[in-house]
TIVEX-859301 format. One record per residue (C-alpha): x, y, z. Coordinates in steps of 0.02 Angstrom, whole numbers, padded with zeros to 5 digits, always signed. Layout:
BEGIN
XYZ ...
//
This chain:
BEGIN
-00101-02429-00018 -00047-02323+00131 -00171-02188+00206 -00042-02034+00167 -00018-02083-00024 -00199-02102-00066 -00223-01918+00013 -00240-01773-00115 -00098-01638-00111 -00161-01464-00070 -00202-01351-00226 -00033-01286-00202 +00065-01435-00203 -00034-01483-00353 -00001-01337-00440 +00197-01350-00379 +00196-01548-00457 +00109-01502-00604 +00258-01368-00647 +00142-01227-00624 +00263-01041-00594 +00288-00971-00455 +00234-01136-00366 +00372-01256-00441 +00538-01140-00404 +00466-01120-00231 +00448-01280-00196 +00623-01328-00285 +00722-01196-00186 +00620-01240-00018 +00528-01094+00016 +00358-01076+00075 +00218-01088-00061 +00119-00935-00132 -00027-00897-00062 -00200-00978-00074 -00365-00918-00027 -00392-01051+00090 -00253-00990+00176 -00305-00807+00187 -00444-00750+00310 -00603-00664+00232 -00549-00514+00167 -00706-00427+00256 -00628-00486+00437 -00549-00413+00572 -00396-00547+00564 -00368-00491+00378 -00365-00301+00433 -00252-00325+00575 -00120-00436+00468 -00146-00294+00323 -00081-00164+00423 +00045-00265+00500 +00093-00301+00313 +00097-00118+00286 +00224-00074+00453 +00354-00206+00407 +00378-00161+00222 +00375+00021+00292 +00510-00006+00387 +00610-00102+00255 +00548+00022+00134 +00647+00151+00245 +00785+00075+00294 +00828+00025+00119 +00818+00226+00070 +00945+00245+00205 +01057+00096+00118 +01042+00204-00044 +00910+00077-00112 +00992-00087-00038 +00921-00189+00075 +01051-00246+00182 +01046-00409+00280 +01011-00305+00457 +00867-00244+00358 +00797-00383+00331 +00850-00462+00498 +00733-00307+00571 +00580-00353+00458 +00604-00511+00501 +00567-00472+00702 +00432-00346+00664 +00347-00493+00559 +00357-00592+00733 +00311-00470+00828 +00154-00399+00731 +00113-00574+00703 +00089-00614+00525 +00058-00750+00434 +00177-00899+00491 +00245-00913+00297 +00291-00750+00288 +00389-00725+00439 +00487-00886+00361 +00509-00787+00222 +00585-00644+00300 +00688-00762+00390 +00758-00827+00229 +00793-00681+00159 +00877-00639+00322 +00987-00776+00320 +01154-00752+00278 +01197-00942+00216 +01023-00937+00097 +01054-00957-00084 +01058-00812-00216 +00891-00929-00279 +00805-00972-00143 +00824-00772-00088 +00755-00746-00276 +00608-00852-00243 +00569-00794-00090 +00567-00604-00141 +00445-00674-00276 +00326-00756-00158 +00341-00629-00021 +00276-00503-00195 +00128-00618-00191 +00073-00629-00003 +00078-00434-00023 -00047-00433-00174 -00162-00550-00071 -00161-00428+00059 -00170-00270-00069 -00032-00187-00002 +00039-00071-00109 +00233-00058-00083 +00255+00046-00229 +00187+00186-00153 +00285+00164+00009 +00429+00198-00111 +00372+00351-00192 +00332+00433-00034 +00494+00389+00051 +00582+00458-00122 +00470+00623-00133 +00466+00663+00049 +00664+00604+00093 +00691+00613+00289 +00816+00532+00389 +00755+00345+00439 +00702+00386+00631 +00616+00535+00590 +00529+00433+00425 +00475+00291+00555 +00401+00414+00679 +00309+00503+00543 +00240+00323+00477 +00182+00300+00649 +00052+00424+00639 -00018+00391+00451 -00198+00297+00451 -00120+00136+00387 -00292+00054+00377 -00306+00194+00237 -00179+00216+00129 -00063+00118+00029 -00204+00013-00018 -00200-00087-00194 -00352-00041-00307 -00454-00174-00387 -00445-00195-00576 -00607-00216-00608 -00698-00063-00659 -00846-00011-00515 -01024+00016-00591 -01088+00165-00644 -01182+00226-00479 -01035+00188-00381 -00939+00288-00480 -01053+00444-00489 -01042+00439-00288 -00853+00409-00285 -00864+00586-00401 -00940+00673-00305 -00862+00621-00129 -00696+00661-00216 -00761+00833-00256 -00801+00869-00088 -00641+00815-00013 -00550+00937-00142 -00659+01078-00081 -00633+01053+00095 -00439+01014+00068 -00457+01214-00017 -00517+01275+00108 -00408+01206+00256 -00265+01259+00152 -00317+01422+00117 -00296+01463+00297 -00105+01390+00296 +00040+01525+00337 +00160+01468+00438 +00225+01309+00507 +00105+01304+00644 -00030+01315+00520 +00016+01201+00402 +00047+01042+00551 -00130+01081+00611 -00211+01087+00426 -00113+00930+00404 -00218+00853+00559 -00383+00912+00479 -00338+00806+00322 -00316+00649+00414 -00512+00637+00408 -00518+00693+00226 -00399+00550+00179 -00517+00420+00260 -00639+00463+00156 -00532+00497+00010 -00468+00307+00015 -00636+00245-00027 -00626+00328-00188 -00489+00215-00231 -00559+00096-00350 -00652+00225-00460 -00467+00337-00480 -00393+00192-00546 -00514+00166-00674 -00509+00328-00708 -00325+00339-00744 -00299+00158-00812 -00449+00078-00887 -00489+00108-01065 -00624+00222-01106 -00729+00119-01191 -00742+00025-01048 -00796+00155-00931 -00948+00190-00906 -01003+00363-00938 -01000+00483-00787 -01158+00603-00728 -01111+00763-00814 -01154+00854-00648 -01023+00754-00541 -00903+00772-00670 -00935+00954-00660 -00928+00963-00464 -00737+00888-00466 -00680+00986-00619 -00720+01151-00538 -00656+01087-00333 -00489+01045-00435 -00467+01202-00505 -00513+01301-00348 -00380+01163-00252 -00225+01174-00392 -00173+01369-00344 -00181+01311-00136 -00079+01165-00199 +00060+01263-00280 +00061+01417-00151 +00098+01253-00028 +00236+01192-00147 +00288+01370-00175 +00329+01386+00009 +00379+01221+00019 +00239+01180+00146 +00303+01299+00257 +00410+01162+00326 +00292+01068+00385 +00337+00884+00326 +00175+00815+00403 +00071+00910+00282 +00189+00868+00137 +00182+00688+00162 -00012+00684+00192 -00032+00776+00012 +00075+00625-00041 -00035+00516+00008 -00206+00612-00076 -00091+00577-00255 
//
């Protein structure tokens, strides 16, 4: 038996051979297979963080350009994303996916499979492309201005996908207290806003708060989506602190919205990332 014939296939190839979706569809269409944990750097590594940020840059580019094209992703946009994927050194299979999507000769089946595998790569890096679309739709700006705003965002702390696991009780309690602290500080910052200059300055003050807010992502997701019976009982003091902080923040947010954020797209954009 030849040596190559005796070599066991990698897990992704084995799943494709066994007909496990979406592996078999990708294999048949000639598309790079979905990511396997052995293909990814450690989630705690600097490389993983750098590649996740690169993913966000490319997907923001695609989202902003698609919005300018009335929701349609053109071949020119896919080509721009392919170039950006190379520039920001996304994993080689991901670069291949973007090049396939930019290929005018690719079949609809191949493009469909490439899109499907790309979504799995985004999930592997915990990048939330849905939040990007919501932001771009609710803060409508011409593409150049929106891309300029995106360059100012603290990308490690935004557009992250929450875990489906409910955090431990002590972690949730600490997160609820953090959320209360952030909302109290936001109230104080927004209370001083009375014109565009103040609004832009307030947005810059919110940037470090956004970093702190991002640490509570899993708890916020659990509070919104997990069945009540799965949630650990929250500390009553922490719950009361958060309720009171939200009660003080809400009038300031209403005032900002009524004043149309005093013309500050930057403040409006950051507010959307706290939702």
